[in-house]
N, C-alpha and C positions, 0 to 999 in steps of 0.2 A: 764118303760114299760107300755103301755096302755092296759087295759082289757075291754071287753064289760061288760055291766051291768049284763048280764046273768051269766057270769063267776064270777064276783065280788060277786054275791049273792049265789053262790054255797057253800055247806058245804065242808070243806077241809078234804080229806081222806088221811091217811098215805100211802105212796107208798109201803112200805114193803122192802124186801131185794133188793138190787141193786148191783150186782156183777160186773158191768162194761162190757166191750166188751169181747167176746169170744177170747181166746188166738189164735194167728196164728203162724205157724212155720216160723222162721226166723233164718237163719244161725246157725242151730243146736240147737235153743232154741224155747220155746213157750212164746210169748210176748203178753201182752195186749197193743194194739196200741190205744192211746188216742189222739195223736197229730202227725203231719207230721214228726217230728224229731225222732219218734219211729220206722220209717220205714227203713229197711235194706234189701239188696238182689240184686242179679244179675238175670236178666231175659231177654227174647226175646219176640218179638211180631211182627205181620204183619198187615199192614194197606193198604187200597186201596182208590183210588179217586172215586168221584161220577160217572164219565163215565166208570170207571173200565178199563182204558187203561194203568194203571201202578200200581205198588205196592212197598211198602217199608218194609224192615225188619229192625227193630230197636232193638238194644241191649243196655241196661242201667245197670250200676253198681252203686248202691245207698248205701251210708253210712250215717247214722243219718239223713235221709231225703233228703240229698243233692246228686244230680247226679254228681258223680266223674269221670265217664267214659261213653262215648256214641259212639256207632258204628252205622252209618247210611248207609244202602245199598239199592239201588233203581234199578228197572228194568222196562223196557217197555215205558219210556217216557223221552225224552231228557231234558226237562225243569226240571225234578225232580233232576237231578244231581246238578244244581245250588241251588235248594232249600235245598238239602242235605248238600251242602257246608255251607250254612247259619245256618242250624240246628246244625251242628257240633260245631259252635261257640256259638249258643244260649243256648244249653242244659246244658253243664257242668257248675256247680256252682249254678244251680237253684234247688229249692226243687221240688219234683214231683208235688206238687199242683201248683206251679208257671208254671212249664213246661206244665201242662195240660191246662193252661189258657193263654199261649203265642202263638203268631202267628208263626207257623213253616213253613209258606209260602205255602207249598204243602199240599193238602187235604189228600193224602195218608200218609204223615209223621204225620200229626195231628191225623189221625185215628189210626196209630200205637201207638202213645203216649197214646191215650185213652185206647187201649187194654192193654198196659203195666201197666197203672195206675190201671186197674181192677185186673190184675193178682197180682201185688205187694201188693195191699191193702187187698186182700183176702188171702194172704199167699200162693200164687201159684208160687212163684219164682223158678227159676232153682236151686238156691243155698239154698233152704229152709232147707235142712237137712245136709248142709255142715258146719261143726263146724267152726265158725269164718268167714264164707263166703269166697268169692274169692277176691284175691288181685286186685288192680287197674292195668289193663293191660290184665286181663283175657279175655276181649272182643276181643282182637286181635287174640286170639287162634282160633277163628272161621274162620279166613282167611287162616291159615296155612302158609307154606313157600311161600315167594314172596309177601305176604300180598295182595292177590287178592280174591275177593268174589267168592264163589262157585256158578257157574252159569251153568245151563243146557239149551241148546238151540237146539231144534230139529224141523225139518220141514218135512212135508209129504204131498203128493198129491195122490189121488186115481189112477191117470194115471201112475205116476212114482215112487211111493213108498216113503219110509222114507229117510231123510238125517240127519245124526248126525253132528252138527256144533260145539258145545261146550259141553264138559263133565267135570266131577269133576276134572279129571287130567289136563285139559286145552283145548287149541284150537285144533280141529280135523283137521288134515292135509290131511289124506287119510282114506277112508273106504274100508275095505277088503270084497270081495264077494266070496262065495263058488261056486261050480258047479251049484247050483240052483239059483244063483244070489241073495242069501240071505246074509245079513250082518253076518260076522263071527268074526269081530274084527276091530280095527282101530289104526291108528298111530296118536299120539298127540304131541303137543309142550306145555310144561309148561312155559307160557310166563313170569310169575313172576320170576321163577328160571333163565330163559334166560336173563332177564333184569338185575337181580342182578349180574350175571357173567359178563355181558358187562360193567356194572358200576364199577366192580372190575378190569377192564382192559383187560379182555379176548376178543379175536377177535370175531366179531359177528358170523362168520361162525362156529367157534369152539363152541361157546356158543349154537348155534342152534342145533348142533349135540349132545352136552351134555344134553340139555333139552328135547330131543326127546325120546319118548318111544312108546311102543305098548301095546295093551290090547286085550285079547281074543285070538283067533286063527288067528291073522293077518298074521303070517308066513305061514299059510296053504292056504291063499287066492289064488284063481284062477285068480282073477282080482282085481285091486285096482282103485278107482275113486276119484277125487276131488269133495267132496260133494257140493262145492259152484259153480262148473262150469259144471260138467258132469251129 
């Protein structure tokens, strides 16, 4: 290592106590993290691209510095789905340092990886106080039955008011209106459940009926509309 003459000529002063890095909470323990293999935890983060036309929610489950599980969810940009497909192949098996410095194709996914890196290295993981952490596969629990992302899609205009299109329960089929033309409930189809039943051999019509439900005071609606057409 090369030093300038100014440094070379300085008197050497003892550093004194050096206790190392402050411990961070990890999977029910407090650990001093000195290298990437000391990192453990499951966490989520959101990233966005420069034009902010799309976003990515990224979930990583990290054991001994290695990404063992990755869930990549994107919204708002069609090209991001292809980038997410590549990211799902790229991320597992890499250390979080490698993942931070690898091209994840989409700017939003790269930003999400950056945000997760900050969370996990500062001890802000979702599993920080869960003894032993979460097993590999816990990331899928975010998706629920049918393994579909929870997506909310709403549209509204000043002239015609709001339209519920996609709720946590699923695809909104009909919106119920009361006597004041205000929304009082909706009928939805859980597409994930419906597709699972069809794959298991159930008739598509029967599966549609089984996967259909209502929310709110839909049964009391004075009028129902198709939010995509009316």
